[in-house]
N, C-alpha and C positions, 0 to 999 in steps of 0.2 A: 442451515441459515442461508437465506437468499435476500436479494436486494429489496423485494417488494415489502415484506414485513418490516425491514429495517427503515425503509422510507416512512412508513406509518409511525413507527416508534420515534423516529426523529421528529416528525411533525408534532407529536404529543409532548415530547420531552425537551426539545431544543428550540430556542427562539428563532423566529423566521429571519431575523436580522443577520444571522449567520448563514450566508448563502453557500450552497454547495452545488456540485455538478451531478449528483446522483450516482457516482461511482463509489461503491463501498469496497475498500481495499481488503484483500486477504493476505497477499504477499507481494513482494517486489524484489527485483534483482537488476542492478545497474540501470538500464534504460527501459526495462519492462516492468509492467504491473499487472497482476491478476486480481479480478474482483471476486466477491463471494459467490458469484454464479459460475466461476471458473473461466470467465472470458479474459483473454489476453489483450493488453493495450501496450502500444509504444508510447512512452511518456515524453512529450514535448513541453511539459510544464515544469518538471523537476521540482515540484513543491514550491513553485514560484521562485525559481533561481536559487533554491536552497541546496539542491543536490548536484552541484557542479561536479562532484566526484562520484555521482551516481548513487542509486539505492544500495545500501549495505556494503560499501566498499570494504574489502577484507582488512585493510590496514586500519581503517577507522574503527571497525568492530573490535579488532584485537586491542587497540589502545583503550577503548572504553571498558572492555572486559578486565584488562589489567588494572585500570583505575578503580573499577568497582570492587575488585578483590582487596584493594587497599583501604579506601574510604570513598564515600559518595558525597558527603557534605560535612563541612565544619563551620561555614560562613567565614569568608576571608577576613571579616572584621574581628572575628573571635580567635581563629587559629589559621594564619596564613600558610600558604604552601608554595613550594619552589616552582611548580609548573606554571602557576599564574604569573610569577615574576619573569620566568623564562619566555612565556608567550608574549608578554609585554615587550620584552627585549627584541624578540623576533619581529614583531609588528613595527616597533620603532625603527628598525632597519629597513623594512619593506615600504613603508609609507613614503611618498615623494618628499624630497628635500634632504640636503646634507646636514642640516642643523640638528641639534639634540631634540629628542621628543620624549613624551611620557604617554602611557596608555592606561586606561581603566576599562573594566569589563562590567557589562550588565547582561540582561537576558534577551531583550528584544530590540529591534531597530528603532521603534518609537522611543524607548528609553535612551538609546544612544543619541537620538536627535534632541530629546529634552535636556540631556546633560550637556550637549554641545551648546545649546542656548544658555544654560545656566552658567557655564564657565566663561562663555563669551561676554555675558552681562557682568559677571564678577570681575573679569579682567579689564574690561573697557570702562566700567562705570556708566554705561549707556543702556538703554532699554529697548530701542526699536530694532526689529528684525525684518529683513526683506526676503521674500520668497518669490516664486514664479507661478504664473498661470499654468495650470495643468500639472503642477507638482503634486507628489504624494510623499508625505513625511510621517504618516501613522494615524492611528485612530484614537489616541489620547486627546485630551482637550487642547493642549498646545499643538500636538501633531495635526489635529483637524484644522486649527487656526492657520498653520503654515501650509496645509494642503490647498492646492488651487483647483479643486474639482468638487463641485457641490454634490452632485448625485453620483453614488449613494452615500458618500462619506460624511457630508456636513449637514445634509437636510434634516431639520428638526432637532438639531443638537445644540443650537446656540443659546445664549450669546457666548462668544469665544474670547479668549484673552486679548487684551488691547495691545496696541503698538506693533501690530503685524501688518505688513503691506505686501501687495503683489504687483508685479510688473510683467510685461510680456516675455515669453520664452521664445527663442528662435524656432520657427517652423517654416523652413524655406519652401516646402511644398505648398504652403498656404500663404506665401507672400510676406512672411515675417523673417527678415534676415538679421544679421548682426546689427546693422545700422538702426533698424526700427526698434529692436529690443533695447539697445543702449540708449536710444532717444527716449524710450519709455521710462527708463531708470532716471535719466536726467530730468525728465518732466516731473517725476515723483519728488525729486529733491526740490524742485521749484514750487510745487503745488501742495504737498502733503507733509513732508518730513524733512527737517534740516539734516544733512548728512552727518553733522556733528553729534546727533542724537542716535545714530545707527550703530548698534553693537556689531551686527553681522549680516552678511548676505549668505543665504544657504542655497546651493544649486546642485542639481543632479547633472553630471556630465552627459548622461543620456537619460531622458525622462523615461521612467518605467511605466507606471500606471497612466501617465499622460499621453503615451502613444509611441514610445521608442524613438522620439525625435532626438537627434544627435546635436549637441551644442557645437557649433563651429569652433575650431581652435582660436580663431581671432576674437570670438565672443568671450571665451573664457580668459583669454589674455587681456582683453579690455576690462573685464570684471576685476582681475587682479590689479590692474593699473588704477582703477577707480578706488578700490579698497585701500591701496597704498596711499593714494592722494588724500583720502579723508580719514585715515586711521581706522578703517572698518576691517573686521576679521572676515576672511573668506572660509566658509564651511563647505566642503565637498561631501555631499550625501552619496556614498558609494555602497549603500545597503543592497541594492539590486545589481549594480554595475561592477562591484568589486570582486576580488578573489578569483582572478583569471577569466572572468566571463567575457570580457571584450578583447582578449588577446594580450592584455597587460594585467599586472596584478590589480591596478586601479585604473579606471577609465580616464581620469584626468591626466594621466601620464601621456596620452596621445597628444595633448595640447602643449606639453612641456610646462604646465603651470603647477606651482607649488602652493597648495592651500595652507591655511593656518591650523585647521582642524579637519579631520576625516572621520566620518561615521561608517561603520560596517556591521553587517550581521549576515543574514541569509546563508550564503555559501561558506561562511567562516568555519562552521563546525560540522559540516556534512550531515545535517539533519537533526543535530542536537541544539537546544536553545542556547545561543551565545551571541552577544553583540559587543562591540568595542568602540571606543572613542580615543583617537590618537591626536596629539597636538603638541605645539611648542610648550616647553616646560613652564615658561612664565605665564602662559594662559592656563594650563592644566593645574598649576599650583595656586591659582587665584582664590579658589574655594578653600575655606578653613577646614581643618580636620573634622570629619563628621558630616560635612556638607555634601559629599558624594558617596555613592555606593548603594547597597541594597542587600537584603538577606540572601538572595540567590545569585547575586552578581558574580560572574566568574565561577560558575559551578565547576567543581573538579572534573566531572564527567565531560562537560562541554569543552573545558580547557584541553583535556586529553584528546578529544576528538579533533580539535582545531590544530593541535600539533601534528596529528596524523594527516590532516587535510593539507597543511603546508608542505609536508614531506611528499605527499602524492603529487601535488602540483609540480614540484621540482623534479621528482623521479620520473614521472610520466609525461613531462613537458606539456602540461595542459594549456599553458598560454599559447604555444604553437598549435596545439590541437584545436583551440578555440578559433584561431584564424582559419584553419583548414575546414572546420565544420561550417563556419560562416560563409566561406567561399562556395562550398557545395550548396548550401541553402539558397544563397542569393542567386547563384547561377541557374538553379532549377526554377526558382520563382520568376526570375526575369525572362526565362524562356517561356513559362506559362503566360506571362503578361504580354509577350509579343504576339501570341495567337489571338486572332479576332474573337474566338469564342470565350476568351478569358479577359475581355476588355474591362471587366469590373475591377481589375487590379490597377489602382491608380499609381501607387509607388511601392517599390521594394527598397528597404533601407536596413542598415545594420552596422554594427561595430563588433568585430569578432563574431562570437556565437550569440550575440544579442541581436536577433533579426526579426523584422516585422514586415508585413505588407498591408497596405491600406486599401480597403474596398470602397468603391464609389459607385454612384448611380450613373455618372457621366464623367468621362475623363476631361471634358472641357470645363464644366462647372466645378468639378471635384466635390460634388455634394456627397456627404457620407451616406453609406448604406448599412445601417445597423441591422436591418432585417436579414440581409444577405449574410452578414457576418455571423449572426446567431444561427442561421440555417446551415452554414458551412461547418461551424463548430459541432452542431448536433449530428450532421451527416458523417463527419470525420470520427466522432465518438462511436457512432453506430458501426463504423468500419474498423474500429480498434485503434484510434489515435486520440490522445488527450491534447487538446489545444486550449489556449486562453485568449481572451480578447483584452483590449485596453483602449485608451483614448477617451477624451471627454465626450465624444459622440458614439462611443462603443462600436466603432467600425474598423478596428485594426486588430489583426491576428498577430500575436507575438509568439515566437518560437524560442524556447528555452531548454533545448535538449541537454542532458548531462554532457559534460565535456569528455566523458568516457564512453559515449555511445559508439557501438561498433558501426563501421561504414555501411554494412548491409542493412542494419536497422534504421540508420539515418536515411538511406535511400528508400527503404520501405515506407517510412513515415511521409516522406515527400511525395511518393507515388500515391499514397492515400489522399493527401491534400489535392493532388491533381485530379484524381478520380472523383473525389467528393465535390470539387469545384465544378467539374463537368456536369455532374448531376444536378446541382442546385442552380447553376446558371442556365443550363440548357444549351442546345446547339446554336 
């Protein structure tokens, strides 16, 4: 089996709307992946921030095998199991805030977001929800409505659910700071929606798909103050930023802000489908029995994997490791940016091991260079490194190496970026 016939079979059998990179996986281990042609790659995508503990972590595999030997599914609604309750207890203790909390489990990040909106509306008796430009909250109908990026996520799929509003997200590199973003929110209250009708504001502490823009601490603190002022619930979308990725268990901890609800998925179960919503009990209990849940919500296998992931994060000190990885990445990229031949790098930014660099046509105008970004990703892939782009202009490279990546492979991947950039930019 080789990639070429697989690509044709995919074209014949799979919708084109499911975009792929053309790498057909055969096996993987920690931060390395081999395709069906036997080519080795260093993985700086980690399944889009899913594999914070790396491919096939032994502790995760052992926990999954043990659970599979007992049972793989009962549906929690039919026959509950202790491991679900115990994981809820663990997350209740890890999510920011000294207050009591409750947790529910679903399968995907989009489901976690949908349920966050459901319980926020039930608890508040309000309907409006505010999200941000550049946000990504999923591909369901409500997820798309909340998402602040048209192409490719929203184009051709409307109309979307009503009472969803968008305001600017801080992008200091492009002249939008905390003052401008908060002014946009206050303008929305004046022109489009009375704050007394707003159930929740949902925010990514670091925008993922939107470009790895980091929300300033003062911005998140201002959001918390505005929510308190108007009785609005604050939802932290930690689906990509959570589970040790930014050097803390949750990215919003860097700002010292306590949200009312937190969504998480991706890195939670080390590659097995699991998502969670954690929040204050009075909010989580607002839905009547039967109003929340799902057939596969809190799969026993995913729950077992998540317990192992939380153990690994603690035992291997992955929050500290994320800080170390991020420092190495940013240092190497900033050194590349200082060289005249690499003046296409407009900005290097990151929080922990959630790192990105923005490619521009000109550092003065900061005009995005999507073509160069695509060329760099292709060249890096040719050299054996998996990279992802992001941003509304598709001009940002995001680095999401597993937090378990060996130092030698981390440096090898960064050297590939340097060599690939030299080739696509030229002397």
